[in-house]
N, C-alpha and C positions, 0 to 999 in steps of 0.2 A: 112447175118452175121451182120445185123444191131444191134448195141448195144454191140457186142462182142469186146473184146480187141484183137488187133493184136500183134503178137510177133514182136520184133525188126527186125527179118529177113523178116517177111511178110511185114512189113511197108517199109523196104528198097526195096524189090522186087516190090511192088505195085508202089511206087513213081518213081522208076527207069523205070519201064515199061511205066508209064503214061508220064514221061518226054520224053521218046523216041517217044511215039505217038505224043506228041505236037511238038517235033522237026521235025517229018516227015509230019506235016501239019494237024493233027487232030484238030477239033475245041476246043477252050478253053471254059470251062464251067463256068467261073467266070469273073467278071469285074476286070481288073487289069492294072496297069501301067507297070508292069514288062514285059520284053521281054525274060527273061531267062527261058527256059523250066523247069529246076529243081525247081526254085523258084515258078513258077506257079503250078507245080505238088504238091509241099509241101503245098501251100495254099489251093489247091483243097482237099488234104488229111485232112487238118485241118478243113475245112468246111464240109467234109463228102460227097462230090459230085463226087468222082472218080467212074466211071462206071466199076469197076473191083471187082470181088468177089474172095474169097479164099475158096477152097474146101479142107476140111481136112478129113483124114481117121478117121474112128471111132476108139476109143481106144479099144485095145484088152483085 
């Protein structure tokens, strides 16, 4: 889904899921001074490095 826009709901779900992964000990994919998992996940989303994809149903 590179280059595609995410809906606000998809963004919220992706960032929330990634923040939970970081909180549970997943490696951080960027260099940052922050220790807050949500801030880290938001920065990863901004940089486009979050390893999560969105699978959408085809429009009928």
